[in-house]
SEMARDREN-134677 format. One record per atom (N, C-alpha, C, CB): residue number from 1; residue in one letter; atom name; x, y negated, z negated. Coordinates in Angstrom, 2 decimals. Glycine has a CB too. Layout:
N
{pos NUM, code A, site CA, u X, v Y, w Z}
...
! end
This chain:
71
{pos 1, code M, site N, u -2.08, v -20.75, w 3.44}
{pos 1, code M, site CA, u -2.30, v -20.52, w 2.01}
{pos 1, code M, site C, u -2.33, v -21.87, w 1.32}
{pos 1, code M, site CB, u -1.19, v -19.59, w 1.39}
{pos 2, code L, site N, u -3.27, v -22.07, w 0.44}
{pos 2, code L, site CA, u -3.42, v -23.30, w -0.30}
{pos 2, code L, site C, u -2.42, v -23.33, w -1.46}
{pos 2, code L, site CB, u -4.85, v -23.45, w -0.81}
{pos 3, code N, site N, u -1.92, v -24.53, w -1.80}
{pos 3, code N, site CA, u -1.00, v -24.64, w -2.92}
{pos 3, code N, site C, u -1.80, v -24.78, w -4.24}
{pos 3, code N, site CB, u -0.02, v -25.85, w -2.72}
{pos 4, code D, site N, u -1.11, v -24.77, w -5.35}
{pos 4, code D, site CA, u -1.75, v -24.81, w -6.66}
{pos 4, code D, site C, u -2.58, v -26.08, w -6.87}
{pos 4, code D, site CB, u -0.70, v -24.70, w -7.75}
{pos 5, code E, site N, u -2.09, v -27.22, w -6.40}
{pos 5, code E, site CA, u -2.83, v -28.47, w -6.57}
{pos 5, code E, site C, u -4.16, v -28.46, w -5.82}
{pos 5, code E, site CB, u -1.98, v -29.64, w -6.11}
{pos 6, code Q, site N, u -4.16, v -27.92, w -4.60}
{pos 6, code Q, site CA, u -5.39, v -27.83, w -3.81}
{pos 6, code Q, site C, u -6.35, v -26.89, w -4.48}
{pos 6, code Q, site CB, u -5.09, v -27.36, w -2.39}
{pos 7, code L, site N, u -5.89, v -25.74, w -4.95}
{pos 7, code L, site CA, u -6.78, v -24.80, w -5.65}
{pos 7, code L, site C, u -7.37, v -25.39, w -6.93}
{pos 7, code L, site CB, u -6.03, v -23.52, w -5.99}
{pos 8, code D, site N, u -6.53, v -26.15, w -7.66}
{pos 8, code D, site CA, u -7.01, v -26.79, w -8.88}
{pos 8, code D, site C, u -8.08, v -27.83, w -8.58}
{pos 8, code D, site CB, u -5.85, v -27.43, w -9.64}
{pos 9, code K, site N, u -7.93, v -28.57, w -7.49}
{pos 9, code K, site CA, u -8.92, v -29.57, w -7.09}
{pos 9, code K, site C, u -10.24, v -28.88, w -6.74}
{pos 9, code K, site CB, u -8.42, v -30.41, w -5.90}
{pos 10, code L, site N, u -10.18, v -27.80, w -6.01}
{pos 10, code L, site CA, u -11.39, v -27.02, w -5.66}
{pos 10, code L, site C, u -12.07, v -26.50, w -6.93}
{pos 10, code L, site CB, u -11.02, v -25.82, w -4.72}
{pos 11, code R, site N, u -11.28, v -26.01, w -7.87}
{pos 11, code R, site CA, u -11.83, v -25.46, w -9.13}
{pos 11, code R, site C, u -12.51, v -26.55, w -9.94}
{pos 11, code R, site CB, u -10.72, v -24.78, w -9.98}
{pos 12, code V, site N, u -11.84, v -27.65, w -10.15}
{pos 12, code V, site CA, u -12.38, v -28.76, w -10.97}
{pos 12, code V, site C, u -13.66, v -29.32, w -10.37}
{pos 12, code V, site CB, u -11.34, v -29.90, w -11.10}
{pos 13, code E, site N, u -13.67, v -29.48, w -9.04}
{pos 13, code E, site CA, u -14.84, v -30.05, w -8.38}
{pos 13, code E, site C, u -15.97, v -29.03, w -8.19}
{pos 13, code E, site CB, u -14.45, v -30.62, w -7.03}
{pos 14, code G, site N, u -15.66, v -27.75, w -8.34}
{pos 14, code G, site CA, u -16.68, v -26.72, w -8.17}
{pos 14, code G, site C, u -17.11, v -26.55, w -6.71}
{pos 14, code G, site CB, u -17.88, v -27.03, w -9.01}
{pos 15, code T, site N, u -16.18, v -26.83, w -5.81}
{pos 15, code T, site CA, u -16.45, v -26.76, w -4.37}
{pos 15, code T, site C, u -16.58, v -25.31, w -3.91}
{pos 15, code T, site CB, u -15.35, v -27.48, w -3.58}
{pos 16, code K, site N, u -17.63, v -25.02, w -3.15}
{pos 16, code K, site CA, u -17.80, v -23.69, w -2.60}
{pos 16, code K, site C, u -16.81, v -23.47, w -1.45}
{pos 16, code K, site CB, u -19.26, v -23.48, w -2.12}
{pos 17, code I, site N, u -16.14, v -22.31, w -1.49}
{pos 17, code I, site CA, u -15.16, v -21.96, w -0.47}
{pos 17, code I, site C, u -15.56, v -20.64, w 0.20}
{pos 17, code I, site CB, u -13.74, v -21.86, w -1.10}
{pos 18, code R, site N, u -14.93, v -20.40, w 1.32}
{pos 18, code R, site CA, u -15.10, v -19.16, w 2.05}
{pos 18, code R, site C, u -13.73, v -18.53, w 2.21}
{pos 18, code R, site CB, u -15.77, v -19.39, w 3.44}
{pos 19, code L, site N, u -13.61, v -17.29, w 1.72}
{pos 19, code L, site CA, u -12.38, v -16.52, w 1.91}
{pos 19, code L, site C, u -12.58, v -15.59, w 3.08}
{pos 19, code L, site CB, u -11.98, v -15.73, w 0.62}
{pos 20, code V, site N, u -11.83, v -15.84, w 4.17}
{pos 20, code V, site CA, u -12.01, v -15.09, w 5.41}
{pos 20, code V, site C, u -11.01, v -13.93, w 5.37}
{pos 20, code V, site CB, u -11.79, v -16.01, w 6.68}
{pos 21, code R, site N, u -11.54, v -12.70, w 5.32}
{pos 21, code R, site CA, u -10.65, v -11.54, w 5.24}
{pos 21, code R, site C, u -10.36, v -10.91, w 6.58}
{pos 21, code R, site CB, u -11.24, v -10.51, w 4.34}
{pos 22, code D, site N, u -11.31, v -10.95, w 7.51}
{pos 22, code D, site CA, u -11.11, v -10.38, w 8.84}
{pos 22, code D, site C, u -12.07, v -11.01, w 9.84}
{pos 22, code D, site CB, u -11.30, v -8.85, w 8.81}
{pos 23, code A, site N, u -12.20, v -10.44, w 11.01}
{pos 23, code A, site CA, u -13.02, v -11.02, w 12.07}
{pos 23, code A, site C, u -14.51, v -10.97, w 11.76}
{pos 23, code A, site CB, u -12.74, v -10.32, w 13.37}
{pos 24, code L, site N, u -14.97, v -10.06, w 10.89}
{pos 24, code L, site CA, u -16.39, v -9.92, w 10.62}
{pos 24, code L, site C, u -16.83, v -10.92, w 9.52}
{pos 24, code L, site CB, u -16.71, v -8.47, w 10.21}
{pos 25, code E, site N, u -17.83, v -11.75, w 9.86}
{pos 25, code E, site CA, u -18.28, v -12.76, w 8.89}
{pos 25, code E, site C, u -18.92, v -12.11, w 7.67}
{pos 25, code E, site CB, u -19.29, v -13.73, w 9.56}
{pos 26, code Q, site N, u -19.49, v -10.97, w 7.81}
{pos 26, code Q, site CA, u -20.14, v -10.27, w 6.66}
{pos 26, code Q, site C, u -19.12, v -9.85, w 5.60}
{pos 26, code Q, site CB, u -20.91, v -9.02, w 7.15}
{pos 27, code N, site N, u -17.85, v -9.81, w 5.91}
{pos 27, code N, site CA, u -16.81, v -9.45, w 4.95}
{pos 27, code N, site C, u -16.24, v -10.67, w 4.23}
{pos 27, code N, site CB, u -15.71, v -8.70, w 5.66}
{pos 28, code D, site N, u -16.73, v -11.85, w 4.54}
{pos 28, code D, site CA, u -16.25, v -13.04, w 3.86}
{pos 28, code D, site C, u -16.73, v -13.08, w 2.42}
{pos 28, code D, site CB, u -16.71, v -14.30, w 4.60}
{pos 29, code V, site N, u -15.96, v -13.74, w 1.57}
{pos 29, code V, site CA, u -16.36, v -13.96, w 0.17}
{pos 29, code V, site C, u -16.60, v -15.46, w 0.02}
{pos 29, code V, site CB, u -15.25, v -13.44, w -0.85}
{pos 30, code V, site N, u -17.87, v -15.81, w -0.36}
{pos 30, code V, site CA, u -18.23, v -17.20, w -0.56}
{pos 30, code V, site C, u -18.49, v -17.42, w -2.05}
{pos 30, code V, site CB, u -19.49, v -17.58, w 0.30}
{pos 31, code G, site N, u -17.88, v -18.43, w -2.60}
{pos 31, code G, site CA, u -18.04, v -18.73, w -4.01}
{pos 31, code G, site C, u -17.15, v -19.89, w -4.43}
{pos 31, code G, site CB, u -17.73, v -17.49, w -4.84}
{pos 32, code I, site N, u -16.88, v -19.98, w -5.75}
{pos 32, code I, site CA, u -16.03, v -21.04, w -6.25}
{pos 32, code I, site C, u -14.76, v -20.45, w -6.84}
{pos 32, code I, site CB, u -16.76, v -21.88, w -7.29}
{pos 33, code V, site N, u -13.69, v -21.18, w -6.81}
{pos 33, code V, site CA, u -12.41, v -20.74, w -7.35}
{pos 33, code V, site C, u -12.49, v -20.79, w -8.86}
{pos 33, code V, site CB, u -11.24, v -21.62, w -6.81}
{pos 34, code V, site N, u -12.09, v -19.68, w -9.50}
{pos 34, code V, site CA, u -12.09, v -19.61, w -10.96}
{pos 34, code V, site C, u -10.68, v -19.69, w -11.50}
{pos 34, code V, site CB, u -12.77, v -18.32, w -11.45}
{pos 35, code A, site N, u -9.77, v -18.91, w -10.92}
{pos 35, code A, site CA, u -8.40, v -18.84, w -11.40}
{pos 35, code A, site C, u -7.51, v -18.30, w -10.29}
{pos 35, code A, site CB, u -8.31, v -17.96, w -12.67}
{pos 36, code W, site N, u -6.18, v -18.40, w -10.52}
{pos 36, code W, site CA, u -5.23, v -17.90, w -9.53}
{pos 36, code W, site C, u -3.90, v -17.70, w -10.20}
{pos 36, code W, site CB, u -5.10, v -18.86, w -8.33}
{pos 37, code D, site N, u -3.05, v -16.93, w -9.57}
{pos 37, code D, site CA, u -1.64, v -16.84, w -9.93}
{pos 37, code D, site C, u -0.82, v -16.83, w -8.65}
{pos 37, code D, site CB, u -1.36, v -15.56, w -10.79}
{pos 38, code D, site N, u 0.40, v -16.40, w -8.70}
{pos 38, code D, site CA, u 1.26, v -16.45, w -7.50}
{pos 38, code D, site C, u 0.76, v -15.53, w -6.38}
{pos 38, code D, site CB, u 2.70, v -16.06, w -7.87}
{pos 39, code E, site N, u 0.05, v -14.47, w -6.73}
{pos 39, code E, site CA, u -0.30, v -13.49, w -5.71}
{pos 39, code E, site C, u -1.80, v -13.39, w -5.46}
{pos 39, code E, site CB, u 0.22, v -12.15, w -6.11}
{pos 40, code Y, site N, u -2.63, v -13.67, w -6.44}
{pos 40, code Y, site CA, u -4.09, v -13.46, w -6.33}
{pos 40, code Y, site C, u -4.87, v -14.72, w -6.63}
{pos 40, code Y, site CB, u -4.54, v -12.35, w -7.26}
{pos 41, code V, site N, u -6.13, v -14.75, w -6.17}
{pos 41, code V, site CA, u -7.08, v -15.81, w -6.50}
{pos 41, code V, site C, u -8.38, v -15.12, w -6.92}
{pos 41, code V, site CB, u -7.31, v -16.80, w -5.27}
{pos 42, code L, site N, u -9.06, v -15.66, w -7.95}
{pos 42, code L, site CA, u -10.35, v -15.14, w -8.40}
{pos 42, code L, site C, u -11.44, v -16.09, w -7.92}
{pos 42, code L, site CB, u -10.40, v -14.97, w -9.97}
{pos 43, code I, site N, u -12.47, v -15.50, w -7.31}
{pos 43, code I, site CA, u -13.59, v -16.28, w -6.78}
{pos 43, code I, site C, u -14.87, v -15.73, w -7.37}
{pos 43, code I, site CB, u -13.62, v -16.23, w -5.21}
{pos 44, code R, site N, u -15.65, v -16.65, w -7.97}
{pos 44, code R, site CA, u -16.96, v -16.27, w -8.53}
{pos 44, code R, site C, u -18.01, v -16.45, w -7.47}
{pos 44, code R, site CB, u -17.32, v -17.11, w -9.80}
{pos 45, code R, site N, u -18.68, v -15.35, w -7.14}
{pos 45, code R, site CA, u -19.75, v -15.37, w -6.10}
{pos 45, code R, site C, u -21.04, v -15.87, w -6.74}
{pos 45, code R, site CB, u -19.96, v -13.93, w -5.48}
{pos 46, code P, site N, u -22.04, v -16.22, w -5.93}
{pos 46, code P, site CA, u -23.31, v -16.72, w -6.45}
{pos 46, code P, site C, u -24.00, v -15.75, w -7.41}
{pos 46, code P, site CB, u -24.25, v -17.04, w -5.31}
{pos 47, code N, site N, u -23.79, v -14.45, w -7.27}
{pos 47, code N, site CA, u -24.41, v -13.50, w -8.17}
{pos 47, code N, site C, u -23.61, v -13.32, w -9.45}
{pos 47, code N, site CB, u -24.58, v -12.17, w -7.47}
{pos 48, code R, site N, u -22.66, v -14.23, w -9.67}
{pos 48, code R, site CA, u -21.83, v -14.27, w -10.87}
{pos 48, code R, site C, u -20.75, v -13.18, w -10.96}
{pos 48, code R, site CB, u -22.70, v -14.17, w -12.06}
{pos 49, code R, site N, u -20.65, v -12.34, w -9.96}
{pos 49, code R, site CA, u -19.54, v -11.38, w -9.94}
{pos 49, code R, site C, u -18.29, v -12.05, w -9.47}
{pos 49, code R, site CB, u -19.86, v -10.18, w -9.05}
{pos 50, code V, site N, u -17.15, v -11.54, w -9.94}
{pos 50, code V, site CA, u -15.89, v -12.15, w -9.61}
{pos 50, code V, site C, u -15.13, v -11.23, w -8.68}
{pos 50, code V, site CB, u -15.08, v -12.45, w -10.87}
{pos 51, code V, site N, u -14.52, v -11.80, w -7.65}
{pos 51, code V, site CA, u -13.76, v -11.06, w -6.65}
{pos 51, code V, site C, u -12.27, v -11.49, w -6.78}
{pos 51, code V, site CB, u -14.32, v -11.33, w -5.17}
{pos 52, code K, site N, u -11.41, v -10.52, w -6.87}
{pos 52, code K, site CA, u -9.95, v -10.76, w -6.92}
{pos 52, code K, site C, u -9.40, v -10.46, w -5.54}
{pos 52, code K, site CB, u -9.23, v -9.87, w -8.04}
{pos 53, code A, site N, u -8.77, v -11.45, w -4.93}
{pos 53, code A, site CA, u -8.23, v -11.25, w -3.56}
{pos 53, code A, site C, u -6.84, v -11.84, w -3.43}
{pos 53, code A, site CB, u -9.16, v -11.90, w -2.51}
{pos 54, code K, site N, u -6.09, v -11.33, w -2.51}
{pos 54, code K, site CA, u -4.75, v -11.85, w -2.24}
{pos 54, code K, site C, u -4.82, v -13.31, w -1.77}
{pos 54, code K, site CB, u -4.02, v -10.97, w -1.17}
{pos 55, code R, site N, u -3.87, v -14.09, w -2.15}
{pos 55, code R, site CA, u -3.85, v -15.53, w -1.75}
{pos 55, code R, site C, u -3.48, v -15.71, w -0.29}
{pos 55, code R, site CB, u -2.84, v -16.33, w -2.62}
{pos 56, code N, site N, u -2.98, v -14.68, w 0.39}
{pos 56, code N, site CA, u -2.60, v -14.90, w 1.78}
{pos 56, code N, site C, u -3.81, v -14.86, w 2.73}
{pos 56, code N, site CB, u -1.58, v -13.85, w 2.19}
{pos 57, code Y, site N, u -5.01, v -14.57, w 2.24}
{pos 57, code Y, site CA, u -6.20, v -14.67, w 3.05}
{pos 57, code Y, site C, u -6.49, v -16.14, w 3.32}
{pos 57, code Y, site CB, u -7.41, v -13.99, w 2.35}
{pos 58, code Q, site N, u -7.18, v -16.36, w 4.42}
{pos 58, code Q, site CA, u -7.53, v -17.73, w 4.81}
{pos 58, code Q, site C, u -8.65, v -18.27, w 3.93}
{pos 58, code Q, site CB, u -7.95, v -17.78, w 6.29}
{pos 59, code I, site N, u -8.48, v -19.47, w 3.36}
{pos 59, code I, site CA, u -9.48, v -20.07, w 2.48}
{pos 59, code I, site C, u -9.96, v -21.34, w 3.19}
{pos 59, code I, site CB, u -8.89, v -20.40, w 1.03}
{pos 60, code Q, site N, u -11.30, v -21.46, w 3.34}
{pos 60, code Q, site CA, u -11.88, v -22.63, w 3.99}
{pos 60, code Q, site C, u -13.04, v -23.13, w 3.15}
{pos 60, code Q, site CB, u -12.34, v -22.31, w 5.44}
{pos 61, code L, site N, u -13.44, v -24.37, w 3.38}
{pos 61, code L, site CA, u -14.61, v -24.91, w 2.70}
{pos 61, code L, site C, u -15.85, v -24.22, w 3.30}
{pos 61, code L, site CB, u -14.69, v -26.48, w 2.85}
{pos 62, code A, site N, u -16.80, v -23.83, w 2.43}
{pos 62, code A, site CA, u -17.99, v -23.12, w 2.88}
{pos 62, code A, site C, u -18.89, v -24.04, w 3.69}
{pos 62, code A, site CB, u -18.76, v -22.53, w 1.68}
{pos 63, code S, site N, u -18.77, v -25.35, w 3.48}
{pos 63, code S, site CA, u -19.61, v -26.29, w 4.20}
{pos 63, code S, site C, u -19.17, v -26.49, w 5.65}
{pos 63, code S, site CB, u -19.61, v -27.60, w 3.47}
{pos 64, code E, site N, u -17.94, v -26.09, w 5.96}
{pos 64, code E, site CA, u -17.45, v -26.21, w 7.31}
{pos 64, code E, site C, u -17.73, v -24.96, w 8.13}
{pos 64, code E, site CB, u -15.97, v -26.49, w 7.30}
{pos 65, code E, site N, u -17.62, v -25.07, w 9.44}
{pos 65, code E, site CA, u -17.85, v -23.91, w 10.30}
{pos 65, code E, site C, u -16.70, v -22.91, w 10.12}
{pos 65, code E, site CB, u -17.97, v -24.35, w 11.79}
{pos 66, code R, site N, u -17.06, v -21.63, w 10.18}
{pos 66, code R, site CA, u -16.11, v -20.54, w 9.95}
{pos 66, code R, site C, u -15.12, v -20.48, w 11.12}
{pos 66, code R, site CB, u -16.85, v -19.17, w 9.78}
{pos 67, code K, site N, u -13.82, v -20.38, w 10.77}
{pos 67, code K, site CA, u -12.76, v -20.19, w 11.78}
{pos 67, code K, site C, u -11.99, v -18.96, w 11.41}
{pos 67, code K, site CB, u -11.82, v -21.42, w 11.88}
{pos 68, code W, site N, u -11.61, v -18.16, w 12.40}
{pos 68, code W, site CA, u -10.79, v -17.00, w 12.16}
{pos 68, code W, site C, u -9.75, v -16.89, w 13.26}
{pos 68, code W, site CB, u -11.65, v -15.73, w 12.08}
{pos 69, code S, site N, u -8.54, v -16.57, w 12.83}
{pos 69, code S, site CA, u -7.45, v -16.36, w 13.80}
{pos 69, code S, site C, u -6.65, v -15.16, w 13.34}
{pos 69, code S, site CB, u -6.53, v -17.63, w 13.92}
{pos 70, code I, site N, u -5.99, v -14.55, w 14.28}
{pos 70, code I, site CA, u -5.19, v -13.35, w 13.94}
{pos 70, code I, site C, u -3.96, v -13.66, w 13.13}
{pos 70, code I, site CB, u -4.78, v -12.63, w 15.20}
{pos 71, code E, site N, u -3.47, v -14.89, w 13.24}
{pos 71, code E, site CA, u -2.24, v -15.29, w 12.54}
{pos 71, code E, site C, u -2.36, v -15.16, w 11.08}
{pos 71, code E, site CB, u -1.87, v -16.69, w 12.86}
! end
């Protein structure tokens, strides 16, 4: 899980991220970080819709290769 400083850096820079929810790549959420609190993170997808997801999901840079682990 990313800390608040890392999330703020991603938000300010407008860096695209990938939120990995499970083993299927089609279930990933790709977009930019908009906001967060202690439990959730908001990600704006390219179609301008916003997804609210738990912060315990794995967050990676979209430019890097996708990694998934059971942990």
